[in-house]
C-alpha positions as CSV (number, residue, x, y, z in Angstrom):
1,X,-73.2,7.0,47.7
2,X,-71.6,10.3,46.2
3,X,-68.2,8.7,46.0
4,X,-69.9,6.0,44.3
5,X,-71.8,7.9,41.9
6,X,-68.8,9.6,40.6
7,X,-67.3,6.3,40.4
8,X,-70.2,4.8,38.2
9,X,-70.3,8.1,36.0
10,X,-66.1,8.1,35.6
11,X,-66.9,4.6,34.1
12,X,-70.1,5.6,31.9
13,X,-67.6,8.2,30.8
14,X,-64.8,5.7,29.2
15,X,-67.3,3.6,27.9
16,X,-69.0,6.1,26.0
17,X,-65.3,7.4,24.6
18,X,-64.3,3.7,24.0
19,X,-67.6,3.5,21.9
20,X,-67.4,6.2,20.3
21,X,-63.3,6.0,19.6
22,X,-63.0,4.2,16.3
23,X,-65.5,7.4,15.1
24,X,-63.2,9.7,16.1
25,X,-60.2,8.1,14.7
26,X,-62.0,7.9,11.4
27,X,-63.1,11.7,11.6
28,X,-59.0,12.6,12.8
29,X,-57.3,10.2,10.8
30,X,-55.6,13.2,8.4
31,X,-54.3,14.5,11.8
32,X,-53.3,11.3,13.2
33,X,-51.3,10.6,10.1
34,X,-49.8,13.5,9.4
35,X,-49.0,13.5,13.3
36,X,-47.1,9.8,13.2
37,X,-45.1,10.9,10.3
38,X,-43.9,13.9,12.0
39,X,-42.9,11.6,15.1
40,X,-41.1,9.0,12.6
41,X,-39.1,11.8,11.0
42,X,-38.2,13.6,14.2
43,X,-36.8,10.0,15.4
44,X,-35.0,9.6,12.4
45,X,-33.3,12.9,12.6
46,X,-32.2,12.3,16.0
47,X,-30.4,8.8,15.5
48,X,-28.9,9.8,11.9
49,X,-27.3,12.9,14.0
50,X,-25.9,10.8,16.8
51,X,-24.9,8.1,14.3
52,X,-23.0,10.4,11.8
53,X,-21.2,12.4,15.0
54,X,-20.1,9.4,16.1
55,X,-18.9,8.4,13.1
56,X,-17.3,11.7,11.9
57,X,-15.6,11.4,15.7
58,X,-14.0,8.1,14.7
59,X,-12.8,9.7,11.2
60,X,-11.3,12.6,13.0
61,X,-9.8,10.6,16.0
62,X,-7.9,8.1,13.0
63,X,-6.9,11.5,10.7
64,X,-5.7,13.2,14.0
65,X,-3.5,10.0,14.9
66,X,-2.0,9.1,11.7
67,X,-0.9,12.9,11.2
68,X,0.4,12.7,14.8
69,X,2.3,9.1,14.3
70,X,3.6,10.5,11.5
71,X,5.5,13.2,12.8
72,X,8.5,11.0,14.6
73,X,8.1,8.6,11.2
74,X,9.3,11.5,9.4
75,X,12.1,12.5,11.2
76,X,13.5,8.5,11.3
77,X,12.9,8.9,7.7
78,X,15.3,12.2,7.2
79,X,17.4,11.2,9.8
80,X,18.2,8.4,6.8
81,X,18.2,10.3,4.1
82,X,20.5,13.1,6.0
83,X,23.3,10.3,6.0
84,X,23.1,9.8,2.3
85,X,23.6,13.3,1.7
86,X,19.7,13.9,0.9
87,X,18.0,17.0,2.7
88,X,14.2,15.8,3.1
89,X,13.2,18.1,5.9
90,X,10.6,19.9,3.7
91,X,8.1,17.0,4.3
92,X,8.0,18.2,8.2
93,X,6.4,21.4,6.5
94,X,3.7,19.7,4.9
95,X,2.4,17.8,7.9
96,X,2.6,21.2,10.2
97,X,0.7,22.1,7.5
98,X,-1.9,19.5,7.6
99,X,-1.7,19.5,10.9
100,X,-2.6,23.5,11.5
101,X,-5.5,22.6,8.8
102,X,-6.9,20.1,11.1
103,X,-6.8,22.4,14.0
104,X,-8.7,25.0,12.7
105,X,-11.5,22.8,11.3
106,X,-11.9,20.7,14.3
107,X,-14.6,21.4,17.1
108,X,-13.1,19.0,20.4
109,X,-10.6,21.5,21.9
110,X,-8.5,18.3,23.0
111,X,-8.0,17.1,19.6
112,X,-7.2,20.7,18.2
113,X,-4.6,21.4,21.1
114,X,-2.7,18.2,20.5
115,X,-3.1,18.9,16.5
116,X,-1.3,22.7,17.2
117,X,1.3,20.8,19.6
118,X,2.4,18.4,16.8
119,X,2.7,20.9,14.4
120,X,4.6,23.5,16.3
121,X,7.1,20.6,17.1
122,X,7.1,19.4,13.4
123,X,8.0,23.4,12.4
124,X,11.0,23.2,15.1
125,X,11.9,19.6,14.2
126,X,12.6,21.0,9.9
127,X,15.0,23.6,11.5
128,X,16.8,21.2,13.3
129,X,17.0,18.6,10.5
130,X,18.2,21.0,7.9
131,X,21.9,19.6,6.1
132,X,22.4,23.5,5.4
133,X,22.2,25.8,8.9
134,X,19.3,27.5,8.3
135,X,19.8,31.8,8.7
136,X,18.7,33.6,11.4
137,X,15.8,35.1,9.6
138,X,14.5,31.7,8.5
139,X,14.9,31.2,12.6
140,X,12.7,33.8,13.7
141,X,10.4,33.6,11.2
142,X,9.3,29.7,11.2
143,X,10.2,29.8,15.6
144,X,7.2,32.4,15.8
145,X,5.5,30.1,14.2
146,X,5.6,27.8,16.4
147,X,5.0,30.0,19.4
148,X,1.5,30.7,18.1
149,X,0.8,27.1,17.9
150,X,1.7,26.3,21.2
151,X,-0.2,29.2,22.6
152,X,-2.9,28.5,20.9
153,X,-2.9,24.8,22.1
154,X,-2.3,26.4,25.8
155,X,-5.9,27.9,25.0
156,X,-7.9,25.4,24.0
157,X,-6.5,23.2,26.5
158,X,-6.2,25.1,30.2
159,X,-8.4,22.6,32.1
160,X,-6.1,19.7,30.2
161,X,-3.4,19.5,32.4
162,X,-1.2,17.1,30.2
163,X,-2.2,19.2,26.6
164,X,-1.8,22.6,28.7
165,X,1.4,22.2,30.1
166,X,3.7,20.4,27.1
167,X,1.8,23.7,25.0
168,X,3.4,25.6,27.5
169,X,6.7,23.5,27.6
170,X,7.0,24.6,24.3
171,X,6.9,27.6,24.6
172,X,9.9,27.6,26.8
173,X,12.1,25.6,23.8
174,X,10.8,28.1,21.7
175,X,12.8,30.8,23.5
176,X,15.8,28.9,24.3
177,X,16.1,28.1,20.3
178,X,16.0,32.0,20.0
179,X,18.6,32.7,22.4
180,X,16.4,34.0,25.2
181,X,17.7,31.8,27.9
182,X,16.4,33.4,30.9
183,X,13.1,34.0,29.6
184,X,13.2,30.1,28.6
185,X,14.0,29.5,32.5
186,X,11.0,31.6,33.5
187,X,8.6,29.4,31.8
188,X,10.5,26.0,32.6
189,X,10.1,26.9,36.4
190,X,6.8,27.7,36.1
191,X,5.9,24.5,34.3
192,X,7.8,23.0,37.0
193,X,6.1,24.5,40.2
194,X,2.7,24.5,39.0
195,X,0.4,21.8,40.9
196,X,-1.9,21.7,38.4
197,X,0.7,20.1,36.2
198,X,1.6,17.5,38.5
199,X,2.4,14.3,36.7
200,X,2.6,15.0,33.8
201,X,5.7,14.2,31.7
202,X,5.9,17.9,30.4
203,X,6.3,18.5,34.0
204,X,9.5,16.2,35.2
205,X,10.9,17.7,31.9
206,X,11.0,21.3,32.8
207,X,12.5,20.5,35.6
208,X,15.1,18.2,33.7
209,X,15.6,21.5,31.3
210,X,16.1,24.1,34.1
211,X,19.1,21.7,35.1
212,X,20.5,21.9,31.5
213,X,19.6,25.3,30.1
214,X,22.7,27.4,31.2
215,X,24.8,24.8,29.7
216,X,23.5,25.9,26.0
217,X,24.1,29.6,26.7
218,X,27.7,29.7,24.5
219,X,28.8,28.0,21.7
220,X,30.4,24.6,21.2
221,X,33.6,24.4,20.3
222,X,35.2,21.3,19.7
223,X,39.1,20.5,19.6
224,X,40.4,19.8,16.7
225,X,41.5,16.3,15.8
226,X,45.0,15.6,16.2
227,X,46.7,14.6,12.8
228,X,47.8,11.4,12.2
229,X,51.8,10.4,12.6
230,X,53.0,9.6,8.9
231,X,54.1,5.8,9.8
232,X,57.5,5.6,8.9
233,X,58.6,2.6,6.3
234,X,59.6,-0.5,7.9
235,X,62.7,-2.3,6.5
236,X,62.3,-5.4,6.2
237,X,65.0,-7.9,8.1
238,X,66.0,-10.8,6.9
239,X,67.7,-13.0,9.7
240,X,69.8,-15.6,8.2
241,X,71.2,-18.9,10.9
242,X,74.0,-20.8,10.3
243,X,72.0,-23.6,9.2
244,X,70.7,-21.6,6.0
245,X,74.3,-20.8,4.8
246,X,75.9,-22.2,1.6
247,X,79.0,-23.5,3.3
248,X,81.7,-24.4,1.1
249,X,82.0,-28.0,-0.4
250,X,85.6,-29.7,0.0
251,X,86.3,-31.6,-2.8
252,X,89.3,-33.7,-2.1
253,X,92.4,-33.1,-4.7
254,X,93.9,-36.0,-6.6
255,X,97.4,-37.1,-5.7
256,X,99.8,-35.2,-7.5
257,X,97.2,-31.9,-7.9
258,X,97.8,-28.8,-5.9
259,X,94.6,-26.5,-5.0
260,X,95.4,-22.4,-5.5
261,X,93.0,-21.1,-2.6
262,X,90.3,-18.5,-4.2
263,X,90.6,-14.8,-3.3
264,X,87.9,-12.7,-2.1
265,X,87.7,-10.6,-4.7
266,X,87.6,-12.6,-7.5
267,X,85.1,-15.1,-6.2
268,X,86.0,-17.6,-8.2
269,X,86.6,-21.4,-7.6
270,X,90.2,-23.1,-6.6
271,X,92.5,-23.9,-9.5
272,X,94.2,-27.5,-9.7
273,X,97.3,-27.2,-11.3
274,X,99.3,-30.4,-11.9
275,X,102.7,-30.6,-9.4
276,X,105.8,-31.0,-11.5
277,X,107.3,-33.2,-8.4
278,X,104.4,-35.6,-8.8
279,X,103.7,-38.0,-11.5
280,X,100.4,-38.3,-13.5
281,X,98.8,-41.4,-12.6
282,X,98.3,-43.5,-15.7
283,X,94.6,-43.2,-17.4
284,X,91.8,-45.3,-16.7
285,X,90.1,-47.0,-19.6
286,X,86.3,-46.1,-19.5
287,X,84.2,-49.3,-18.4
288,X,82.4,-48.4,-21.6
289,X,85.0,-47.8,-24.1
290,X,85.6,-51.2,-27.0
291,X,88.6,-53.4,-25.9
292,X,91.3,-52.8,-28.4
293,X,92.2,-55.8,-31.2
C-alpha cells in the first residue's frame, strides 16, 4: 500500500507542475529568453572558432607549400640565368626570409620545423649558386644562420622522425661546408645509427655521405686542358692522268715542205720552210672565185 501511495503522490505532483507550467514560464520569461540567447551565442562561437581554425590551417598549408616548392623552382631559374651570365641567386635570400617569418608566426610545430629546414636549405644554396665565389666571412655568417634554423627545426620536431633527421643531417652539411669534416662525420654517424630515424630519407643520405665526405677534404685541382695542335696547311695535290694531257696535234706537211721541230726553250710551233729542190705545186683556184673571160 505504501508504494502505491507514493506513486499516486508523484503522479499528482507531476500533474500539478504541468498545470502550473504555463504560469511558471510567464513568470520567468525574461530569464528563459536570456538563457536561450546565451546558449545560442555559445554554440555560434564554438562553431565559428573551429571553422576559422580549419580555414586558417588550410590557408597556412597552402602558403607553406608555395614557399617550399619555390626553393627548387628558384634553383632551376637561377641556373638558367647563370648559363647566360646573369646572377639571380639573391632571390633565394628573399625566400629564406619569408620562410623564417612563416615559422615564427605559425603555432604548428610540424609546419614550423619544415619551414625552418627549407629556410636553411635556401641560405646554403644561395652561396653555391653565386657566379662569384663568396668570401670566407660571408660563408661563415650565412652558414651560421642556416645552423640556427636547422637547430630550431630539430627542437620543434624532435618527436617527428622524418623532420628531426632532416634537421640533424642539415647540421652535418653545415659543418662540412665550413670545412669541419670530422664534426660533420660525427653528425652523419649519429643520424645513420639512430634507430629512431630508421626508414627516413635523411638517414640514408647520412650513411651515403659518410662514404664520400673524405673525398672533399682537399681542394680539387683539375689538370690543364691540352693545347690544340696547329693544323698543318694542306697543299692541294692535282693528279693528271695521261688522258688529261694535251697531246700534240700532228698535221702532215704538204709535199715539198719540210718541218723544223720546235725547241723546248722556245715553245714555238714548228715552222714550215720551202724545199729548194721541190717544185711548188700549182695554185688551185678557189671554188668560189669567178672564172676569167
